[in-house]
MDAnalysis code that builds the backbone (N, CA, C; Angstrom):
import MDAnalysis as mda
import numpy as np

u = mda.Universe.empty(129, n_residues=43, atom_resindex=np.repeat(np.arange(43), 3), trajectory=True)
u.add_TopologyAttr("name", ["N", "CA", "C"] * 43)
u.add_TopologyAttr("resid", np.arange(1, 44))
u.add_TopologyAttr("resname", ["MET", "ALA", "ASP", "GLU", "GLU", "GLN", "HIS", "ILE", "SER", "THR", "GLN", "ASP", "ALA", "ARG", "GLY", "GLY", "ALA", "THR", "PRO", "HIS", "VAL", "VAL", "ARG", "TYR", "VAL", "LEU", "GLY", "ILE", "SER", "LEU", "ALA", "LEU", "ALA", "VAL", "ILE", "VAL", "MET", "LEU", "LEU", "VAL", "LEU", "TRP", "ARG"])
u.atoms.positions = np.array([
    [46.156, -15.472, 19.104],
    [45.728, -14.282, 18.280],
    [44.407, -14.557, 17.610],
    [44.339, -15.889, 17.362],
    [43.135, -16.580, 16.462],
    [41.734, -16.565, 17.519],
    [41.969, -16.080, 18.709],
    [40.843, -16.444, 19.650],
    [40.215, -14.719, 19.881],
    [41.191, -13.696, 19.323],
    [40.632, -12.338, 19.563],
    [39.324, -11.912, 18.808],
    [38.398, -11.282, 19.619],
    [37.102, -11.001, 18.713],
    [37.412, -9.944, 17.821],
    [36.737, -9.990, 16.755],
    [36.842, -9.033, 15.688],
    [35.460, -8.363, 15.568],
    [35.674, -6.897, 15.297],
    [34.699, -6.098, 15.342],
    [34.559, -5.304, 13.792],
    [33.523, -5.637, 13.012],
    [33.604, -4.894, 11.643],
    [32.314, -4.212, 11.684],
    [32.308, -3.341, 11.031],
    [30.966, -2.473, 10.795],
    [29.883, -3.167, 10.000],
    [28.721, -2.876, 10.248],
    [27.552, -3.539, 9.250],
    [27.881, -3.302, 7.957],
    [28.271, -2.289, 7.624],
    [28.461, -1.835, 6.061],
    [29.470, -2.754, 5.509],
    [30.581, -3.030, 6.304],
    [31.515, -3.876, 5.573],
    [31.103, -5.459, 5.721],
    [30.461, -5.754, 6.869],
    [29.750, -7.063, 6.871],
    [28.905, -7.593, 5.697],
    [28.118, -6.535, 5.022],
    [27.316, -6.795, 4.296],
    [27.764, -6.806, 2.739],
    [28.898, -6.181, 2.613],
    [29.538, -6.164, 1.415],
    [29.047, -5.262, 0.442],
    [28.363, -4.383, 0.913],
    [27.803, -3.262, 0.228],
    [26.800, -2.400, 0.532],
    [25.991, -1.444, -0.043],
    [25.264, -0.572, 0.319],
    [23.862, -1.320, 0.361],
    [23.009, -0.775, 1.201],
    [21.687, -1.173, 1.234],
    [20.517, -0.142, 1.045],
    [20.243, 0.168, -0.089],
    [19.285, 1.170, -0.391],
    [17.884, 0.852, 0.237],
    [17.017, 1.968, 0.426],
    [15.697, 1.720, 0.865],
    [14.871, 1.513, -0.010],
    [15.413, 1.089, -1.364],
    [14.274, 0.724, -2.315],
    [13.389, -0.517, -1.872],
    [13.879, -1.585, -1.352],
    [13.110, -2.818, -1.023],
    [11.968, -2.287, -0.252],
    [12.115, -1.551, 0.742],
    [11.290, -1.015, 1.786],
    [10.089, -0.431, 0.809],
    [10.327, 0.260, -0.012],
    [9.333, 0.977, -0.940],
    [8.469, -0.110, -1.774],
    [9.367, -0.920, -2.326],
    [8.631, -1.952, -3.171],
    [7.654, -2.869, -2.390],
    [8.172, -3.325, -1.139],
    [7.148, -4.116, -0.300],
    [6.115, -3.169, 0.217],
    [6.143, -1.853, 0.500],
    [5.102, -1.115, 1.150],
    [4.051, -0.906, -0.029],
    [4.441, -0.667, -1.452],
    [3.660, -0.557, -2.359],
    [2.908, -1.877, -2.817],
    [3.632, -3.100, -2.968],
    [3.053, -4.201, -3.183],
    [1.918, -4.623, -2.169],
    [2.282, -4.473, -0.860],
    [1.322, -4.664, 0.217],
    [0.080, -3.698, 0.015],
    [0.129, -2.555, -0.290],
    [-0.858, -1.730, -0.515],
    [-1.837, -2.235, -1.679],
    [-0.936, -2.660, -2.805],
    [-1.855, -3.162, -4.022],
    [-2.439, -4.336, -3.515],
    [-1.982, -5.068, -2.764],
    [-2.507, -6.470, -2.548],
    [-3.719, -6.412, -1.660],
    [-3.676, -5.238, -0.718],
    [-4.870, -5.098, -0.035],
    [-5.911, -4.559, -0.807],
    [-5.601, -3.405, -1.658],
    [-6.659, -2.827, -2.526],
    [-7.279, -3.965, -3.414],
    [-6.550, -4.871, -4.110],
    [-7.099, -6.023, -4.697],
    [-8.094, -6.655, -4.090],
    [-7.485, -7.282, -2.962],
    [-8.553, -8.181, -2.097],
    [-9.893, -7.472, -1.570],
    [-9.625, -5.910, -1.566],
    [-10.966, -5.386, -1.045],
    [-11.988, -5.265, -2.470],
    [-11.401, -5.082, -3.655],
    [-12.055, -5.152, -4.744],
    [-12.761, -6.342, -4.885],
    [-11.942, -7.703, -4.762],
    [-12.500, -8.872, -4.932],
    [-13.484, -9.022, -3.866],
    [-13.512, -8.618, -2.733],
    [-14.456, -8.985, -1.560],
    [-15.907, -8.009, -1.826],
    [-15.622, -6.943, -2.565],
    [-16.783, -6.057, -2.769],
    [-17.626, -6.455, -3.991],
    [-17.082, -7.314, -4.755],
    [-18.041, -7.537, -5.895],
    [-18.767, -8.797, -5.772],
])
């Protein structure tokens, strides 16, 4: 019985919910980094 394959859902494997907040934080920080680099290059 120890050799049987176990199938668990992604939600159970993560141990919690994964909100999409990280996606927004990464997108906003990337946009801000690009804007700052453009401002530095134009000066």
